C-alpha positions in Angstrom: -18.1 12.3 -5.0 -17.0 11.0 -8.3 -15.1 8.1 -9.5 -12.9 8.3 -12.4 -12.7 4.3 -12.9 -14.9 2.5 -14.9 -16.9 -0.1 -12.7 -15.4 -3.3 -12.0 -16.7 -6.2 -14.2 -19.6 -8.0 -12.9 -18.1 -11.6 -12.2 -20.3 -14.7 -11.6 -20.6 -15.7 -8.0 -19.9 -19.5 -9.4 -16.7 -18.5 -11.1 -13.2 -17.4 -9.5 -11.5 -14.4 -11.0 -7.8 -15.0 -12.0 -6.0 -13.1 -9.1 -4.1 -10.1 -10.0 -0.9 -11.1 -8.1 0.2 -14.6 -7.5 3.5 -15.4 -5.7 4.5 -19.1 -5.8 7.1 -20.4 -3.7 9.0 -17.3 -3.9 11.9 -16.9 -1.7 14.8 -13.7 -1.3 18.4 -13.8 0.0 21.0 -11.1 0.3 24.0 -13.1 -0.1 23.9 -16.2 1.9 20.6 -14.5 4.1 17.6 -15.3 3.0 15.3 -12.6 3.7 12.3 -14.9 3.4 11.2 -17.9 1.3 8.2 -20.1 0.8 6.3 -17.4 0.5 2.7 -18.6 -1.4 0.4 -15.8 -2.0 -2.6 -14.4 -3.9 -4.6 -11.5 -4.8 -7.8 -10.6 -5.6 -9.3 -7.5 -6.9 -10.7 -4.9 -4.6 -8.6 -6.9 -1.2 -7.0 -4.3 1.1 -4.1 -6.4 2.1 -1.4 -5.4 5.6 2.1 -6.5 5.4 3.0 -7.0 8.8 6.0 -7.7 10.9 8.8 -6.4 13.1 11.9 -4.2 12.2 14.0 -5.7 9.0 11.8 -8.9 9.2 11.5 -8.1 5.1 8.1 -6.1 5.0 9.4 -3.5 2.3 11.2 -6.0 0.3 8.3 -8.0 -0.6 6.4 -5.2 -1.3 9.1 -4.1 -3.9 9.4 -7.8 -5.3 5.8 -7.7 -6.4 6.6 -4.4 -7.7 9.4 -5.7 -9.8 12.3 -3.7 -7.9 13.6 -6.9 -6.1 14.7 -10.1 -8.2 13.6 -13.3 -6.0 15.9 -16.2 -5.7 13.9 -18.8 -6.5 10.0 -19.4 -7.1 7.7 -16.6 -9.1 5.4 -13.4 -8.8 3.2 -12.9 -11.5 1.4 -9.8 -11.6 -2.1 -9.5 -13.9 -0.4 -13.0 -15.5 2.7 -11.7 -16.3 5.9 -11.9 -14.5 7.0 -8.7 -12.0 8.4 -5.8 -13.9 9.5 -2.4 -12.8 7.5 0.2 -13.7 3.9 -1.5 -14.2 1.8 1.8 -15.3 -1.1 -0.3 -13.8 0.6 0.0 -10.1 0.5 2.8 -8.0 3.1 3.4 -5.6 4.0 5.6 -2.4 7.7 4.8 -1.1 8.5 5.2 2.3 8.6 8.2 4.3 8.4 10.6 1.3 8.0 14.2 3.7 7.8 17.7 2.6 9.6 20.6 4.4 8.0 23.6 5.1 10.5 25.1 2.9 8.6 23.6 0.0 6.4 25.7 -2.0 5.3 23.4 -4.4 1.1 23.4 -4.6 0.0 20.5 -3.5 -2.1 19.7 -7.2 1.0 20.5 -8.7 2.5 17.5 -7.0 -0.5 15.0 -8.0 0.0 16.3 -11.6 3.5 15.0 -11.4 1.8 11.4 -11.2 1.1 11.9 -14.8 3.6 13.9 -16.3 6.9 13.1 -14.4 8.1 10.3 -17.1 7.0 12.7 -19.9 9.3 14.2 -22.3 8.7 16.1 -25.5 6.1 18.9 -26.6 3.3 18.1 -28.2 1.5 20.2 -30.9 -0.7 23.4 -29.3 -4.0 22.0 -30.3 -3.5 18.3 -28.6 -1.6 19.9 -25.5 -4.6 21.6 -24.5 -7.3 18.9 -24.9 -4.2 16.5 -22.7 -3.8 19.2 -20.2 -7.7 19.6 -20.0 -7.9 16.2 -19.5 -5.3 15.6 -17.0 -6.6 18.6 -14.8 -9.8 16.8 -14.6 -7.9 13.5 -13.3 -5.9 15.2 -11.1 -9.3 17.1 -9.6 -10.9 13.6 -9.4 -8.0 11.7 -7.6 -7.8 15.1 -5.0 -11.6 14.6 -4.5 -11.3 10.7 -4.2 -8.3 11.1 -1.3 -10.6 14.1 0.6 -7.8 16.9 0.1 -9.9 18.9 -1.9 -9.8 22.2 1.0 -5.9 22.3 0.7 -4.6 21.1 -2.5 -3.5 24.5 -3.4 -1.5 25.3 -0.5 2.2 24.9 -0.4 2.4 21.2 0.4 5.4 22.5 2.8 2.9 23.7 4.9 0.8 21.0 5.0 0.4 18.5 8.1 1.8 15.1 7.5 -1.8 13.4 7.3 -2.5 15.9 4.6 0.6 15.6 2.7 0.3 11.9 2.7 -3.2 12.2 1.0 -1.7 14.0 -1.4 0.6 11.7 -2.1 -1.8 8.6 -2.4 -3.4 11.2 -4.7 -0.5 10.9 -6.6 -0.2 7.0 -7.4 -4.0 7.3 -8.2 -3.6 9.9 -10.7 -2.7 7.1 -13.4 -6.0 4.8 -12.3 -3.9 2.2 -11.0 -5.7 -1.4 -10.4 -3.1 -2.2 -7.3 -2.1 0.3 -4.6 1.1 -0.3 -2.9 2.1 1.6 -0.2 5.1 1.7 2.3 4.7 2.5 5.8 2.1 5.4 5.0 1.0 6.1 8.2 4.5 6.5 9.9 5.1 9.2 11.9 1.5 10.2 11.9 -0.5 10.8 14.9 -3.3 8.2 15.4 -6.1 10.5 14.3 -4.5 11.2 10.9 -3.6 7.1 10.7 -7.3 6.2 11.1 -8.2 9.5 8.6 -5.6 8.2 6.1 -6.4 4.2 6.4 -10.5 5.5 6.0 -9.2 6.8 2.5 -7.3 3.9 1.6 -10.4 1.6 2.4 -12.9 3.4 0.9 -10.5 3.6 -2.5 -10.3 -0.1 -2.2 -14.2 -0.5 -2.5 -15.2 2.5 -4.5 -12.3 1.4 -7.4 -12.4 -2.5 -7.1 -8.3 -1.4 -6.5 -6.2 -3.9 -4.7 -4.2 -2.6 -1.6 -0.8 -3.8 -0.6 0.1 -1.7 2.6 3.3 -2.2 4.8 3.1 -1.3 8.4 4.1 -2.1 11.7 1.0 -1.0 13.7 -2.3 -3.0 12.4 -4.6 -1.3 14.6 -5.4 1.7 12.8 -6.3 -0.8 10.1 -7.8 -3.1 12.1 -11.5 -2.3 10.9 -10.3 -2.0 7.2 -7.9 -4.7 6.0 -9.2 -8.1 4.9 -6.1 -10.5 5.4 -2.8 -9.6 6.7 1.0 -11.3 5.6 3.0 -11.2 8.9 6.9 -11.7 7.8 8.9 -12.6 10.2 12.3 -14.2 10.6 12.2 -15.6 6.6 8.9 -17.2 7.1 5.3 -16.1 6.2 1.8 -16.1 7.4 -1.3 -15.2 5.4 -4.9 -15.1 7.0 -7.5 -12.4 8.4 -6.5 -10.8 11.3 -8.1 -13.0 13.4 -6.1 -16.1 12.0 -2.7 -14.2 11.8 -2.7 -12.6 14.7 -3.0 -15.2 17.6 -1.0 -16.4 20.4 -0.1 -19.5 18.7 0.9 -18.4 15.1 3.0 -15.7 16.5 5.0 -18.1 18.8 5.1 -20.4 16.2 6.7 -17.6 13.4 8.9 -16.1 16.5 9.9 -19.4 17.5 9.8 -18.3 21.4 6.1 -17.8 23.5 4.8 -14.6 22.4 1.4 -13.6 24.0 -1.3 -11.8 21.6 -3.9 -9.4 24.2 -7.0 -7.9 23.4 -7.1 -4.5 24.9 -10.6 -3.7 26.0 -10.6 -0.4 23.1 -10.2 -3.1 20.7 -6.6 -2.7 20.0 -3.9 -5.9 19.6 -1.3 -5.5 21.7 1.5 -8.2 21.3 3.9 -9.4 24.3 6.9 -11.0 23.8 10.6 -10.4 22.3 12.7 -7.7 22.8 12.5 -7.1 19.2 8.8 -6.7 19.6 9.6 -3.4 22.0 9.3 -1.1 19.0 5.4 -2.6 18.3 4.1 -2.9 15.3 0.8 -3.8 17.3 0.5 -0.4 19.1 
């Protein structure tokens, strides 16, 4: 499989590289209601981080704040050392719940190509156009190869399964060669097999391309073997750490303000038992 990003520069183990994303004392409010507050977070290149929490807790809001799509009410977020801003070309973004119906006949390859051409205007000179087309076709194919979608990339995307569509949407986000990949509920409405397959693809992208991954999800179980850290958002508070540090009876009881029990099933899954609001379960 061909990697289409340059290898990450080697950094001396004695030097701690600057984080790609730095969140300092950040808060977001909607009117008088605080979505979350006092968020402190540093994200390094190549980290795979899952953003967890119950429905309506502000997971997607946190992701969008990092993307510069939601303004802060206090604090700051910097990305690559600069204030977070909308439309940063170094960030690939897959929004929530994108799905193509069966009557959509656009080829999967063309959907990936939109990641390069979606915002382009005007007509280049013919010889420039030919060179650009060859380079673009190569980058599209490399992105398709990376997510393992070559076998069905030339089929109409409406005919593909949810997992196959999701791989092509991830390829669309990757075709610009981003340093950060942001995904909002990419495993939603997929069966367990496709969830695990997509999670494996994302993990490989993080490792091979040294890309930082931020993934919003309500179920950590398909990602347990893949993620480095989790960000748990609930009741306006945020906890950050490894799954073993954050998804514990003590930590979740503190965040929810009520007794919550974390159980480990024999198959390795994490099950959280507690409040009614957790019934839709973000842990399976």
